[in-house]
C-alpha positions in Angstrom: -31.2 37.8 -18.4 -33.6 34.9 -17.8 -33.3 33.0 -14.5 -31.8 29.6 -14.7 -33.9 26.6 -13.9 -33.0 24.9 -10.6 -33.5 21.2 -10.0 -36.2 20.3 -7.6 -33.9 17.7 -5.9 -30.2 18.3 -5.3 -28.4 16.0 -7.7 -24.7 15.0 -7.2 -22.4 16.3 -10.0 -20.8 12.9 -10.3 -21.5 9.3 -9.1 -20.6 8.7 -5.5 -19.5 5.5 -3.6 -23.0 4.7 -2.4 -24.0 4.2 -6.1 -21.2 1.8 -6.9 -21.0 -1.8 -5.8 -17.7 -2.3 -3.9 -15.4 -4.7 -5.9 -12.0 -6.3 -5.4 -10.5 -4.1 -8.1 -11.8 -0.9 -6.3 -10.5 -2.1 -3.0 -7.1 -2.9 -4.4 -7.0 0.5 -6.1 -7.7 2.2 -2.8 -5.1 0.1 -1.0 -2.6 0.9 -3.8 -3.0 4.6 -3.2 -2.9 4.3 0.6 0.2 2.1 0.5 1.8 4.5 -2.0 1.3 7.3 0.5 2.4 5.2 3.4 5.7 4.5 1.6 6.7 8.1 2.4 6.6 7.3 6.1 8.6 4.2 5.6 11.2 6.0 3.5 11.5 8.5 6.4 12.2 5.6 8.7 14.9 4.3 6.3 16.5 7.8 6.2 16.4 8.0 10.0 18.1 4.6 10.2 20.8 5.7 7.7 21.4 9.0 9.5 21.8 7.2 12.8 24.2 4.7 11.2 26.3 7.6 9.8 26.2 9.5 13.1 28.0 6.9 15.2 27.4 4.1 17.6 25.4 6.1 20.2 22.8 7.4 17.8 22.6 4.1 16.1 22.0 2.3 19.4 18.9 4.4 20.0 17.5 3.7 16.6 18.4 0.0 16.7 16.8 -0.2 20.2 13.6 1.3 18.8 13.5 -1.0 15.8 14.3 -3.9 18.0 11.4 -3.3 20.3 8.0 -4.9 19.8 6.5 -1.6 18.4 9.5 -1.1 16.1 9.3 -4.6 14.8 5.5 -4.2 14.2 6.2 -1.0 12.3 8.8 -2.8 10.2 6.5 -5.7 9.6 3.7 -3.4 8.4 6.1 -1.5 6.3 7.3 -4.7 4.6 3.6 -5.5 3.8 3.0 -2.0 2.5 6.1 -2.3 0.3 5.1 -5.7 -1.1 1.5 -4.7 -1.6 2.4 -1.6 -3.5 4.9 -3.5 -5.6 2.4 -6.2 -6.6 -0.2 -3.5 -7.3 2.3 -1.8 -9.5 3.0 -5.0 -11.4 -0.8 -5.5 -11.8 -1.0 -2.0 -13.3 2.1 -2.7 -15.5 0.3 -5.8 -16.9 -2.8 -3.6 -17.6 -0.5 -1.2 -19.5 0.2 -4.0 -21.9 -3.5 -4.8 -22.2 -3.2 -8.0 -20.1 -5.9 -9.0 -17.6 -8.8 -6.8 -18.4 -11.5 -9.4 -18.6 -13.6 -9.9 -15.5 -12.1 -13.2 -14.2 -8.5 -12.1 -14.7 -9.1 -8.7 -13.1 -10.7 -10.3 -10.1 -7.9 -13.0 -9.8 -5.1 -10.3 -10.2 -6.8 -8.2 -7.5 -7.1 -11.1 -5.1 -3.5 -12.3 -5.8 -2.2 -8.8 -5.0 -3.6 -9.1 -1.5 -2.7 -12.8 -1.0 0.7 -12.4 -2.6 1.6 -9.3 -0.5 0.7 -11.2 2.7 2.6 -14.3 1.6 5.7 -12.4 0.5 5.8 -10.5 3.8 5.6 -13.7 5.8 8.3 -15.3 3.7 10.6 -12.3 4.0 10.2 -12.2 7.8 10.6 -15.9 8.1 13.8 -15.9 6.2 15.1 -12.8 8.1 14.4 -14.4 11.4 16.0 -17.7 10.3 19.1 -16.1 9.0 19.4 -13.9 12.1 
């Protein structure tokens, strides 16, 4: 059996991030994946809240005390942003499924609007929640 030729310089098997120019679309894709993963943690928080609610006033008071603290509210604020960002990213992908928004300008605009919209929606949701409260 003949020996196989070895490259003189180690070549990557596929392109790596240092080859690509970072774009809005890439960044929003990464954020969409991260927020999708983070939703598992938020869902666990909702489950903890529901279990405490079902367990009685003493258990609920502990959870309500945590979520009412500065750290708890910060976690809920970030979770709201994660939820909004992932939802808008999903809508962007849904539009792409129908072939909408593939040209460069629309792709860039949709990526930017995903970030801007998620921040705006989060602020509106919290403003309304604090006003209604």
